[in-house]
N, C-alpha and C positions, 0 to 999 in steps of 0.2 A: 510568453506562455512562461507556465508557472508549475512547479513538480510539487505536489502536496503530499505528506508525508504522515499515516495514521501511526505516531512516535511515539504510544505505549506498548505496540507489540513488534516494532521493528527492530531488527537486530543493529547492535552497532555497526559491525564492517557492511550492512546493507546503507545505512545512513552515511557513512563515511564516503561510497563509492557513489552514492547519489550528487553528493557536494563535489566533489573531483569532477564529475560528469557537468556540471550545475556553473564550476567556475570556468570549465573549458568552452561551453557553448554559452556564456552570461545568460544563466537562467536564474528567476527566485526559487528559492524554496523557503515553502510556510511547512513547519512540523506542529500539528495539532494534537493536543494532549490533556487529557483527564487530570494530569498532574505535573507536576516540575519534572522535566527530564533534562538531561546534559545537552547544550545547544553548541554544535559546532560555533568557533570564533571567528566566523566570516561574516560580511556585508550581507552577500548574497541570500542568507539562512535567517528566518524569523522563526519563534517560537510563539505559538498561540498556546494559552491553558486555559481549556473550556470552564464553567464550572462541574463541579463533579455532578454526576448522575447517569442512568444508565442509556449509553447510546448518544451519550451528548456530544461526546469528540464526531461520531457516524454525521450526527445530525448537523452538524456545523462543516464538514467536509461537503456533503450533500448539497448544504445551502448554498456554499462558497466557490467550490471550484466549478470552472465553467467548460464548456466542451472545446474538445481541441488541449485542454489541460491533461495533467496525469496523476493519478494517485494511488501511490504505494501502501497497500493495506493487504491484509490475511483475511479479513473477516470478508467471508463469501456473502451475506447479506447485504453489507455495504457494498461491496464492488456490484451489487445486482442493481441496488438503486441507482451508483453512481453512471454503470452501463446504460440504462434507462435516459439517462440526463445527457448521452453522449460523450461523457466524460472516460478517456483511457483509465483502464485499471491494472495494475500490477502486483503479485506478490512479490515479496522479497526474494524467493526461491526461484524468480523467471521465468514463473506462469501466470501470462497473459489470463485476462477473463475477457470475454466478449460474449457477443449476441448466441455464439453457436456452440458455446460450452457451458452458458449459464445456469441451465436448464439441468444439465448433467452435475456442476460442480455441487449446486446447492441441494441436491439429490442424494449426493454422498455424504455432505454435509450431516446432512439431516438423519440420514441411517444411522453414521458414525454416534451424532449425540445421542440418538435414540441407544445405541448398545453401549454407550458410557454410561447411561442414565440405570439400563439393565444390570450394570454391573460386568457385562461381556467381554468387553476392552478397557483397557486403561493406555495410559501415559498421553503423551503428545506427540510432538513431531519429530525427528530425529535433529541431533546436533545440526547447526549452522557449520559447516564445511565449506574447505576451499570451492568443493564440485557447486555448491549451490549460489554461492559467491560468485563464480565465473557464468552459470545459470543466469543470474541475475543481471551481471554487467552487460552480457552479451545482448539479453532483451532488452533490457533499459535503453541502448544505443540503438537498437531497430527501433524501438517504440518511439525515439525521440528524433530519430531522422524520421521516421514518417509523420510525425504530427508535424515537426518543422516544414514538411512539403506541404501541409495544408489541407 
């Protein structure tokens, strides 16, 4: 089993946790990015830089991640594509994407995109702190345990 990371948008603290879990469980980590990003210096971690272009990293992840594997991403449309393929998806804040919540997550994402475009809301997500890191670690452990059982 491999853990894939949409590395362009994943916080460093989340990447560090993923590597820690991968080392402990002897899993491979593949970071996919549209540009060169810092790669942890462990043999279990590979970095793939895809040619730049709209959704190039997303397309690579959907094409190469297999059912029974896990992708870490914050991108809701990407998660939707992965879930439909049978690949587990988790955001760096510990929220798992699944068939039950995908419709709601897409609707909320589309609403906020519209509101931002109209200038009615601004800003992005809150800073990535200890609470988010802990929620991510708990969810990562739970999902990896579930996937390992097959």
